[in-house]
TORZADO-147648 format. One record per atom (N, C-alpha, C): atom name; x, y, z. Coordinates in steps of 0.02 Angstrom, whole numbers. Example, Ala and Ser with C-alpha at 12.3 -4.5 7.8 and 13.67 -1.06 7.14 Angstrom:
2
{'N'; {660; -284; 390}}
{'CA'; {615; -225; 390}}
{'C'; {660; -165; 390}}
{'N'; {642; -112; 354}}
{'CA'; {684; -53; 357}}
{'C'; {645; 2; 394}}
***
This chain:
114
{'N'; {-490; 443; -263}}
{'CA'; {-523; 412; -207}}
{'C'; {-476; 360; -177}}
{'N'; {-473; 358; -112}}
{'CA'; {-429; 310; -79}}
{'C'; {-459; 240; -81}}
{'N'; {-415; 190; -82}}
{'CA'; {-438; 121; -84}}
{'C'; {-481; 104; -23}}
{'N'; {-466; 132; 34}}
{'CA'; {-506; 120; 94}}
{'C'; {-579; 142; 82}}
{'N'; {-588; 199; 48}}
{'CA'; {-655; 223; 33}}
{'C'; {-690; 177; -16}}
{'N'; {-652; 152; -65}}
{'CA'; {-680; 105; -115}}
{'C'; {-705; 42; -80}}
{'N'; {-666; 16; -34}}
{'CA'; {-685; -45; 2}}
{'C'; {-750; -33; 40}}
{'N'; {-757; 25; 71}}
{'CA'; {-818; 41; 107}}
{'C'; {-878; 46; 60}}
{'N'; {-869; 79; 4}}
{'CA'; {-923; 89; -45}}
{'C'; {-949; 23; -72}}
{'N'; {-903; -23; -87}}
{'CA'; {-923; -87; -116}}
{'C'; {-940; -139; -63}}
{'N'; {-936; -117; 1}}
{'CA'; {-948; -162; 57}}
{'C'; {-905; -225; 49}}
{'N'; {-841; -213; 36}}
{'CA'; {-795; -267; 20}}
{'C'; {-756; -292; 79}}
{'N'; {-725; -349; 67}}
{'CA'; {-680; -380; 116}}
{'C'; {-611; -381; 83}}
{'N'; {-563; -349; 115}}
{'CA'; {-495; -348; 89}}
{'C'; {-462; -415; 107}}
{'N'; {-439; -452; 56}}
{'CA'; {-407; -516; 70}}
{'C'; {-332; -512; 66}}
{'N'; {-305; -460; 35}}
{'CA'; {-234; -445; 39}}
{'C'; {-221; -373; 18}}
{'N'; {-168; -345; 43}}
{'CA'; {-150; -276; 27}}
{'C'; {-177; -225; 75}}
{'N'; {-195; -246; 135}}
{'CA'; {-223; -200; 185}}
{'C'; {-177; -141; 198}}
{'N'; {-113; -150; 191}}
{'CA'; {-65; -96; 204}}
{'C'; {-63; -44; 148}}
{'N'; {-100; -56; 94}}
{'CA'; {-100; -8; 37}}
{'C'; {-166; 29; 30}}
{'N'; {-209; 26; 80}}
{'CA'; {-275; 56; 74}}
{'C'; {-274; 132; 73}}
{'N'; {-218; 163; 85}}
{'CA'; {-212; 235; 80}}
{'C'; {-197; 259; 9}}
{'N'; {-184; 212; -36}}
{'CA'; {-168; 229; -106}}
{'C'; {-229; 259; -141}}
{'N'; {-216; 308; -183}}
{'CA'; {-269; 343; -220}}
{'C'; {-280; 310; -288}}
{'N'; {-344; 300; -304}}
{'CA'; {-364; 271; -369}}
{'C'; {-411; 322; -402}}
{'N'; {-399; 337; -465}}
{'CA'; {-441; 385; -501}}
{'C'; {-486; 352; -553}}
{'N'; {-467; 293; -579}}
{'CA'; {-502; 262; -634}}
{'C'; {-518; 188; -620}}
{'N'; {-573; 165; -650}}
{'CA'; {-593; 95; -644}}
{'C'; {-611; 67; -712}}
{'N'; {-606; 1; -717}}
{'CA'; {-622; -36; -778}}
{'C'; {-657; -99; -756}}
{'N'; {-711; -118; -790}}
{'CA'; {-748; -179; -774}}
{'C'; {-746; -227; -833}}
{'N'; {-727; -289; -819}}
{'CA'; {-726; -338; -873}}
{'C'; {-719; -408; -845}}
{'N'; {-751; -455; -879}}
{'CA'; {-740; -526; -867}}
{'C'; {-698; -556; -923}}
{'N'; {-681; -515; -973}}
{'CA'; {-637; -537; -1027}}
{'C'; {-566; -513; -1011}}
{'N'; {-524; -558; -989}}
{'CA'; {-457; -538; -969}}
{'C'; {-417; -512; -1028}}
{'N'; {-433; -533; -1089}}
{'CA'; {-399; -505; -1147}}
{'C'; {-413; -430; -1154}}
{'N'; {-473; -408; -1134}}
{'CA'; {-488; -336; -1135}}
{'C'; {-446; -299; -1084}}
{'N'; {-434; -330; -1027}}
{'CA'; {-393; -298; -975}}
{'C'; {-323; -284; -1001}}
{'N'; {-298; -328; -1043}}
{'CA'; {-231; -319; -1071}}
{'C'; {-226; -260; -1119}}
{'N'; {-283; -232; -1139}}
{'CA'; {-282; -173; -1183}}
{'C'; {-276; -107; -1144}}
{'N'; {-280; -111; -1078}}
{'CA'; {-277; -51; -1036}}
{'C'; {-209; -18; -1044}}
{'N'; {-210; 47; -1054}}
{'CA'; {-147; 83; -1062}}
{'C'; {-136; 135; -1007}}
{'N'; {-163; 122; -948}}
{'CA'; {-155; 168; -891}}
{'C'; {-140; 126; -829}}
{'N'; {-87; 141; -796}}
{'CA'; {-67; 104; -736}}
{'C'; {-106; 129; -675}}
{'N'; {-113; 86; -625}}
{'CA'; {-140; 106; -561}}
{'C'; {-215; 109; -557}}
{'N'; {-251; 72; -598}}
{'CA'; {-323; 75; -597}}
{'C'; {-353; 20; -553}}
{'N'; {-418; 23; -545}}
{'CA'; {-458; -28; -510}}
{'C'; {-491; -71; -563}}
{'N'; {-489; -137; -553}}
{'CA'; {-523; -183; -598}}
{'C'; {-579; -218; -561}}
{'N'; {-640; -214; -589}}
{'CA'; {-697; -252; -564}}
{'C'; {-706; -312; -609}}
{'N'; {-707; -372; -580}}
{'CA'; {-715; -432; -620}}
{'C'; {-747; -487; -579}}
{'N'; {-780; -533; -615}}
{'CA'; {-807; -592; -584}}
{'C'; {-765; -654; -598}}
{'N'; {-708; -644; -629}}
{'CA'; {-663; -700; -645}}
{'C'; {-615; -709; -587}}
{'N'; {-624; -763; -550}}
{'CA'; {-584; -775; -490}}
{'C'; {-538; -835; -503}}
{'N'; {-482; -821; -535}}
{'CA'; {-432; -873; -546}}
{'C'; {-363; -842; -550}}
{'N'; {-313; -884; -554}}
{'CA'; {-243; -860; -554}}
{'C'; {-229; -814; -614}}
{'N'; {-262; -828; -671}}
{'CA'; {-249; -787; -730}}
{'C'; {-270; -715; -719}}
{'N'; {-321; -704; -677}}
{'CA'; {-342; -635; -661}}
{'C'; {-285; -597; -628}}
{'N'; {-252; -629; -581}}
{'CA'; {-198; -596; -545}}
{'C'; {-139; -584; -591}}
{'N'; {-123; -633; -633}}
{'CA'; {-67; -624; -680}}
{'C'; {-82; -569; -731}}
{'N'; {-144; -567; -754}}
{'CA'; {-164; -514; -801}}
{'C'; {-161; -446; -768}}
{'N'; {-185; -441; -707}}
{'CA'; {-182; -377; -670}}
{'C'; {-110; -354; -663}}
{'N'; {-65; -400; -651}}
{'CA'; {6; -383; -645}}
{'C'; {33; -355; -710}}
{'N'; {20; -388; -765}}
{'CA'; {45; -365; -831}}
{'C'; {14; -297; -848}}
{'N'; {-50; -287; -833}}
{'CA'; {-84; -225; -850}}
{'C'; {-72; -170; -799}}
{'N'; {-32; -183; -747}}
{'CA'; {-16; -135; -695}}
{'C'; {-78; -109; -658}}
{'N'; {-124; -154; -645}}
{'CA'; {-184; -139; -605}}
{'C'; {-163; -135; -532}}
{'N'; {-191; -88; -495}}
{'CA'; {-174; -80; -424}}
{'C'; {-219; -121; -378}}
{'N'; {-282; -130; -398}}
{'CA'; {-330; -164; -355}}
{'C'; {-379; -203; -398}}
{'N'; {-394; -265; -377}}
{'CA'; {-445; -305; -409}}
{'C'; {-501; -315; -359}}
{'N'; {-562; -299; -380}}
{'CA'; {-621; -313; -340}}
{'C'; {-658; -370; -374}}
{'N'; {-662; -426; -338}}
{'CA'; {-700; -484; -363}}
{'C'; {-773; -473; -345}}
{'N'; {-816; -470; -395}}
{'CA'; {-887; -456; -384}}
{'C'; {-927; -521; -386}}
{'N'; {-992; -514; -375}}
{'CA'; {-1040; -570; -377}}
{'C'; {-1024; -624; -326}}
{'N'; {-993; -604; -270}}
{'CA'; {-979; -651; -217}}
{'C'; {-924; -700; -231}}
{'N'; {-884; -688; -283}}
{'CA'; {-828; -733; -299}}
{'C'; {-775; -728; -245}}
{'N'; {-743; -784; -231}}
{'CA'; {-693; -788; -178}}
{'C'; {-624; -802; -208}}
{'N'; {-574; -771; -179}}
{'CA'; {-505; -782; -200}}
{'C'; {-478; -845; -168}}
{'N'; {-442; -885; -207}}
{'CA'; {-409; -944; -180}}
{'C'; {-346; -923; -142}}
{'N'; {-320; -970; -103}}
{'CA'; {-258; -957; -67}}
{'C'; {-202; -940; -116}}
{'N'; {-199; -975; -172}}
{'CA'; {-147; -963; -222}}
{'C'; {-154; -893; -252}}
{'N'; {-215; -871; -264}}
{'CA'; {-226; -803; -289}}
{'C'; {-202; -751; -238}}
{'N'; {-219; -762; -175}}
{'CA'; {-200; -716; -122}}
{'C'; {-124; -713; -116}}
{'N'; {-92; -771; -118}}
{'CA'; {-19; -774; -113}}
{'C'; {14; -736; -169}}
{'N'; {-9; -747; -231}}
{'CA'; {21; -712; -288}}
{'C'; {7; -637; -285}}
{'N'; {-54; -618; -269}}
{'CA'; {-71; -547; -263}}
{'C'; {-27; -513; -210}}
{'N'; {-15; -547; -155}}
{'CA'; {28; -520; -103}}
{'C'; {99; -512; -129}}
{'N'; {124; -561; -164}}
{'CA'; {192; -559; -192}}
{'C'; {203; -501; -240}}
{'N'; {151; -484; -280}}
{'CA'; {159; -432; -330}}
{'C'; {136; -363; -306}}
{'N'; {109; -360; -245}}
{'CA'; {87; -296; -217}}
{'C'; {19; -273; -242}}
{'N'; {-26; -319; -252}}
{'CA'; {-93; -304; -278}}
{'C'; {-143; -307; -220}}
{'N'; {-187; -257; -217}}
{'CA'; {-242; -259; -169}}
{'C'; {-297; -302; -199}}
{'N'; {-323; -348; -160}}
{'CA'; {-374; -394; -182}}
{'C'; {-434; -390; -135}}
{'N'; {-492; -376; -163}}
{'CA'; {-553; -365; -124}}
{'C'; {-608; -410; -150}}
{'N'; {-648; -437; -105}}
{'CA'; {-707; -476; -123}}
{'C'; {-769; -436; -107}}
{'N'; {-818; -437; -153}}
{'CA'; {-881; -401; -143}}
{'C'; {-939; -444; -166}}
{'N'; {-994; -439; -130}}
{'CA'; {-1054; -477; -147}}
{'C'; {-1093; -445; -204}}
{'N'; {-1082; -382; -219}}
{'CA'; {-1121; -346; -268}}
{'C'; {-1110; -368; -339}}
{'N'; {-1157; -351; -383}}
{'CA'; {-1150; -365; -454}}
{'C'; {-1098; -317; -484}}
{'N'; {-1073; -333; -542}}
{'CA'; {-1024; -290; -574}}
{'C'; {-1057; -223; -592}}
{'N'; {-1118; -224; -618}}
{'CA'; {-1153; -164; -637}}
{'C'; {-1167; -119; -577}}
{'N'; {-1194; -148; -524}}
{'CA'; {-1211; -110; -464}}
{'C'; {-1150; -82; -429}}
{'N'; {-1098; -123; -425}}
{'CA'; {-1036; -102; -392}}
{'C'; {-1004; -44; -430}}
{'N'; {-1000; -52; -496}}
{'CA'; {-972; 2; -536}}
{'C'; {-1013; 66; -531}}
{'N'; {-1078; 58; -529}}
{'CA'; {-1122; 116; -523}}
{'C'; {-1113; 153; -458}}
{'N'; {-1105; 116; -403}}
{'CA'; {-1093; 148; -338}}
{'C'; {-1028; 187; -339}}
{'N'; {-976; 157; -368}}
{'CA'; {-911; 191; -370}}
{'C'; {-913; 253; -415}}
{'N'; {-947; 248; -471}}
{'CA'; {-954; 305; -516}}
{'C'; {-993; 362; -482}}
{'N'; {-1045; 343; -447}}
{'CA'; {-1086; 392; -412}}
{'C'; {-1045; 430; -359}}
{'N'; {-996; 397; -331}}
{'CA'; {-954; 429; -279}}
{'C'; {-893; 463; -308}}
{'N'; {-885; 464; -376}}
{'CA'; {-833; 503; -406}}
{'C'; {-777; 465; -441}}
{'N'; {-776; 399; -436}}
{'CA'; {-724; 361; -472}}
{'C'; {-741; 364; -547}}
{'N'; {-691; 378; -587}}
{'CA'; {-702; 388; -658}}
{'C'; {-692; 324; -699}}
{'N'; {-731; 316; -753}}
{'CA'; {-721; 259; -797}}
{'C'; {-657; 270; -838}}
{'N'; {-624; 216; -855}}
{'CA'; {-564; 221; -895}}
{'C'; {-580; 244; -966}}
{'N'; {-635; 220; -992}}
{'CA'; {-656; 239; -1061}}
{'C'; {-724; 272; -1059}}
***
């Protein structure tokens, strides 16, 4: 599924990485425990999280995540946006819950990582 389609499904706002919305994503992972994100062994996934801080962006970089969707109406700081831009990460804000957002994406064909 293309990132542009994901943004539409989650009714999200792209805060950086607009030029990468044509990229294809096959798998998603949801977590508020960043230590769990570090256990991911597949590059290029989508991460759904409610943790909106710099560590989220750094963790996504180490785990080779392609896109982070901040759920529950969390907003990215300017510092988060700047770092995400520097590392080539798509960052999206969504008002939906983690459960509901993940369910919508699964229903449209995005696969769970586990």
